[in-house]
Steps between C-alpha positions, in 0.01 A plus 500: 500500500639848412597760755437865449699786671357845534769763572371839598750792513395826660681781318594819684250770419618710226731230353247287291586650176865447558438131604284431200766645269756270655280201466423584133858581403719280709296256709269326250767492230744328730223254616442416132859482410580260789196265416318606823206661341328168422404455865336838509120496478465874528600835636245739642495864645243568777244766408254464789543383860862527622664719246866516368529129460651271247364144506668204313342150460733220433429126425714214611457128498603464856682679797833352394467652145397840662800511741750398213344763277553780750855397570583493132322827436686694768837342395433597138748774378247648265240546784731633775527859372122524505476351850749759627302786359153393588555431861540851614162582351314231697363552835358143573470170355241213553527153366197277501489132382175386343385151414248482215145408585377172369237683276527784246780590258868478591733737301 
């Protein structure tokens, strides 16, 4: 059964445009170049509720694959420059692991 990981990053107020630019110009291209993008279900930006949040949804076959994925990603030389630039813009991070319900669609 697949495992989904929802990562929610709260961006410092006033820094969202800079964070989005970094993702578009450096982060996402590095994920694609390293072969990491295939696990990404989607990226989202909050518009209501808690604002200034970037939400990522990732899909893995199991927890072992998830842990290996993040270890490889943060060791990736193409991704490191992005990680170093985005971290100062982030105020908070929440990680939630989700198991798919036995009914309905599963991306």
